[in-house]
C-alpha positions, 0 to 999 in steps of 0.5 A: 900578783901583789903581796897581801896588804890586808887580811882578805888578801892573805886569806885569798892566798890560802894563808892563815898568817904571815911569817914576816910583816914588812912595815914601811913608811911608803905606799906599797910600790912593787918595783925594783927601785923600791927597797920594800919591794926588793926585800919582800920579794927576796924573802918570798923567793926564800920561801917566806910568807910576807905581808906588807903594812904600808904607812900604818896609823895606829896599833890596829894596823899592826894586827891586820895579819894577826901575830906574824909567825917570825918577825916584823921587818921595818923601814922608814921608806925609800928616803929618810922620813925627815928629808921627805917631810922637811926642806933644808930650811926646815919648812914642811914640804907640800908633797910626799912623792912616796905617798898616795896622791903625793899627800903629806902626813901619811907617815910620822916623823922618824918613821922607822923608830915610831913603827918599831916602838909600836910593833914592840908595844903590840907584840912585846915578845916578837922579834923586830928588825929595822933596815933601809936608809933611815936606820942604816945612816943612824946606826951609831950616835949621829948629829940630827940637823932637825933637833940640832943635837947628837942623838944616840944610835937608832937601836936605843930609841926604836927598841928594835932587836936588830938593825940591817945596814947597807943593802939588806938582801942577804941579812934579811934571809939569814935573820929569817932563817935563824928565827925559823930555826928557833933562835931568839932575837937576842942570840942572833949576833953573828950576821955580817951587815947587822948591828945589835944592842946589848949590855955594856959588859957583854962579850964582843969579838976582840978585833972589833974597834971601839969608837968614842962613846955616845957620852963623849960625842954628844957634848957640845964642846971642842973635845966633844966635837973632836971625839965625834969627828974621830967616831965618824972617821972610824965608821967610814974607814971600816965600811968596807966588805973586804977589810972592814972590822966590826965597831963598838960604841958604848951608850951608857950601860949599853953598847951598840955592836956593828958586825963587819959589812956584808959582802955586796951581791955579785953579778949572778945574785944581782940578776936574780934579785932584779928578775924576781916577779915584780908587778912594776907598779903601785898597788891598785888600791892607790889608783883612786887616790891618784897613784904614787908619784914616785913611780913616774921617774922609774917606771921605764928605767933600768938599774944596772949597777950598785955602789959608788967609788966616787964617794962624795962626802955629802952623799949617803951612798958611800955609807949605805950601799958602799964604795964597791961597785957591782953590776948586773949582766948584760943579758939580765939588763936586756931581759928587763928592757924587753919586759919594759917594752911590753908594759902598758903606757910604754911608748918606745923610750927607755928613760934611764939605764943607770944607778948611783953612777950610771957609767960605772960597771966594775971595781975601781982597780985590780987591787980592790978584790984583795985589799978593799978600797983604800982608807981615806983616799978617793978614787977620783978626787982630787985627781984620778988614782993611777990605778983607776980602771977606766973602761966604758966598753961593756956599758956601751955594748949594753946600750947599743944592744938595747937601742937596737931592740924591737920596740925601743925607739930611744934609750936615755941616760938620766941618772948621774954620769961621772964626767971626771971618769968619762973624760979620763977614757982615751977611747971616745966611743962612749962619749960620742955615742952618749952625745949622739944617742942617749941625751934627751936634750939636757944632760945633768952633771954635778960639778957642785962648785968651782972653788978648790977649797970647797971641792976638797971638802966635798971630795969632788974633783978639781973644776978643770975636769968639768971645763974639759968635759964641757968643752968636748961635750959641746964640740961633739954635740955640734959635730952631730948637728944637735942642740943639747945642753949640760945642766950642772948641779950646784950646791951652796953653803957646803962646809968649807965654803965661805963668802969668798968661795961663793963669790968665786963660784958666782964669777965662774957662773957669769963667765960660763954663762950659766943661770942656774934656776935650781940651787941646792943648799947643803942638807946635813943628813945623818951619817955623811962626812959632810954632816960631820964637818957641818956639826964639828967644823972639823975635817974628820980625816985631817982634823983641820978646822973647816968654815961652816955657814950656819946662820940664815944670813950666811946661807941666804947670801951664798944662795943669792950669789949663785943666782946673781942674775935675779933682780930680787937678789940685787940688793943683797948681792951688793951688800955682800960684795961691799962687805967682802971688799969686792966692789969691782964686781958692782957695775956695768962691766962684762965681769960685774955680777950686779948693777949699781944701786939706782941713783948711785954715782956709777948710775949717774955717770951713764948720762942721758946724752951719751945714751941718746947719741947711741940711738940715732947712730943705730937708726942712721945705720939701719936706714942706710942699710935699707936704702942699699937693699932698695937700690939693689932691688931697683937695679934687679928690676931694670935688668 
């Protein structure tokens, strides 16, 4: 049964009010891939009456359940509302996959703040707690790409009382329990994984680290940017549930206080969360509007883990879910697989068994439980750590059991495989079975670039690991008699990538015979290390200067080089190569990226007579071959 979305739904359950109204920027989809579904079902399991207010338009929508008894819980949606609305070129998108029928314009820009301010206006004395990706990544002063300036932490703008960062199952129940027991919102300051705002002079724990203030980091100067980079470094360093400390950032006469991160759910807790009574579909009221497109990617897929110690600098997972990997039990995953086989429309294919990184099933090393994850070090980049535990056996066991289950024809892996982790496994059992059973024609992987300098800025491994993986992938594919392909994700204009790095990547693609049809320009979203680099032009860890392609011309040039094979890019690429002093890549040679301009000296050098001589030669050779075949047939007839 879906949770109520209207007063009629509420009354049909015999309720006269809800305890918590959960406001979201998405359509209501009751599936464990959607944060709203998880938080609402967790609260329901804890004994609270929850109503869903999806994509409210005006103040009256906040009153559909009357005054909630305890609180509004608010999120902007499964993805950031600004990313949902705008491309990296800041153009308005034409489709919102998390809205009914994919229609745009059903939620506001900066939805989390808008919803929170409206809730406070409608019920000024009611507690408001914000969470989800949009709030989590904006919890401190942050660079905003769309306004091209540093904005204060979202608690300032939203007027919310509390912020839940990271995965919020534990925080939401603890906040609800406090409110139920009569606590005022301003007194709830002890819960891990939450932030609150208070007066500058109010007490905070002595062991909390103070990062540069909003007034320091918002100044567009060398000093302001160095302060911003330091702030980013502190926030990343303390985002660890084992060793992370609380953080304080002053904002004028106020301060934002972040408590230490909440411990991630263990296996037993994750199993319970994913086995709550989800309807596994969008609310029936959206059927006439065309459904909700986002469900199609996840309807017949399974999430088996959380967190990612790969921790790419451009990815928000590290700062939201965290680097600690936790996983569900085999039994829980198989129970979900059995449930999926009974869903309407299931045709025998489980589309994915994955998560942030599909082939992670546990902690990165034995030291993690006691000491947490290392500060300012990567488990896989630039080289795998000597303490890294590489083991696919449990994941492989799950996949084997699942594909032998009744009603299951095929089990695919479509979310990210860390090829650099996979290639470290000396036991090739998983690799072989991945190739034989779990690739649906194409396997998506993410080398992102080939330049050592750019990969370092990305926090990615060296390109040699991808080359090793690719070679072995195609060897194994050939050995099982299949035609399967790797689809590499590539990124242009990431901080650290200058035009020479882009040319290096283009040459690499030509050599590897890769023609990427889709290329992602770097998108500076709040809270990531790469966004800090984009704004400050500094590496927040080392403090060294980083080149950043910011102009429209630089970005276009880098993108065009990644798609060097497109005729419409030829002129721009010639101009770029000449400017970079790489005319050697203009011509007809095997290593050249683009042909010379029509009418140029190089073009005229290939004269008509020379080409004309080649044609008769081919024709004569073909005629001679045909004569030989005819003579052979005649001899056969005589015999």
